[in-house]
C-alpha positions in Angstrom: -20.1 2.7 -5.3 -16.5 2.1 -6.4 -16.0 2.3 -10.1 -14.2 -0.3 -12.0 -11.4 2.2 -13.0 -10.6 2.9 -9.3 -10.6 -0.8 -8.5 -8.2 -1.6 -11.4 -5.8 1.3 -10.4 -5.8 0.1 -6.8 -4.9 -3.4 -7.8 -2.2 -2.2 -10.2 -0.6 -0.1 -7.4 -0.8 -3.1 -5.0 0.8 -5.5 -7.5 3.5 -3.0 -8.4 4.7 -2.9 -4.8 5.8 -6.5 -4.8 9.6 -6.1 -4.6 12.2 -7.7 -2.4 13.1 -4.4 -0.8 11.4 -4.1 2.6 11.9 -0.3 2.8 10.3 0.3 -0.6 7.4 -2.0 0.3 6.8 -0.3 3.6 6.8 3.2 2.1 4.7 2.4 -0.9 2.2 0.4 1.3 2.0 3.3 3.7 1.4 5.9 0.9 -1.2 3.8 -0.9 -2.9 2.9 2.4 -3.0 6.6 3.5 -4.5 7.6 0.2 -7.1 4.9 0.3 -7.9 5.7 4.0 -8.2 9.4 3.3 -10.6 8.7 0.5 -12.7 6.3 2.5 -12.7 8.6 5.5 -13.8 11.6 3.4 -16.6 9.6 1.8 -17.9 8.1 5.0 -17.9 11.3 7.1 -19.5 13.5 4.5 -19.6 17.1 5.8 -16.8 16.5 8.3 -14.5 15.6 5.5 -11.1 17.0 6.8 -11.4 15.2 10.1 -12.5 11.9 8.5 -9.8 12.1 5.9 -7.1 12.7 8.5 -8.3 9.8 10.6 -8.6 7.5 7.6 -5.1 8.5 6.4 -3.6 7.6 9.7 -5.3 4.3 10.0 -4.8 3.4 6.3 -1.2 4.5 6.3 -0.2 2.4 9.3 -2.1 -0.6 8.0 -0.5 -0.3 4.6 3.0 0.2 5.9 2.6 -2.8 8.2 1.2 -4.9 5.4 3.9 -3.9 3.0 6.6 -4.8 5.5 5.1 -8.2 6.4 4.4 -9.3 2.9 7.9 -8.6 1.5 9.1 -11.8 -0.3 12.5 -13.2 0.7 15.4 -12.3 -1.5 16.4 -14.9 -4.0 19.9 -16.4 -3.6 21.8 -16.3 -6.8 23.2 -19.6 -8.0 27.0 -19.9 -8.1 28.6 -22.0 -10.8 32.3 -22.5 -10.2 34.6 -22.3 -13.1 36.4 -25.6 -13.5 
């Protein structure tokens, strides 16, 4: 069972990745997804931990990178006030 501490840290990493820079969101989403996928793959496969962790990292990394890229908010347009 996932502990509350792990859940809070995962949420904090996810919320911290909300920037307007698509490259940063893609990389951070991929890294977080790969770490989570490796952890889940290792836990699920048990004795075959290296193979499960590698497969989980590939799946989680690609899903996290895609999600980070797609969920990038649009850049805000600064207001321009002319000097009269």
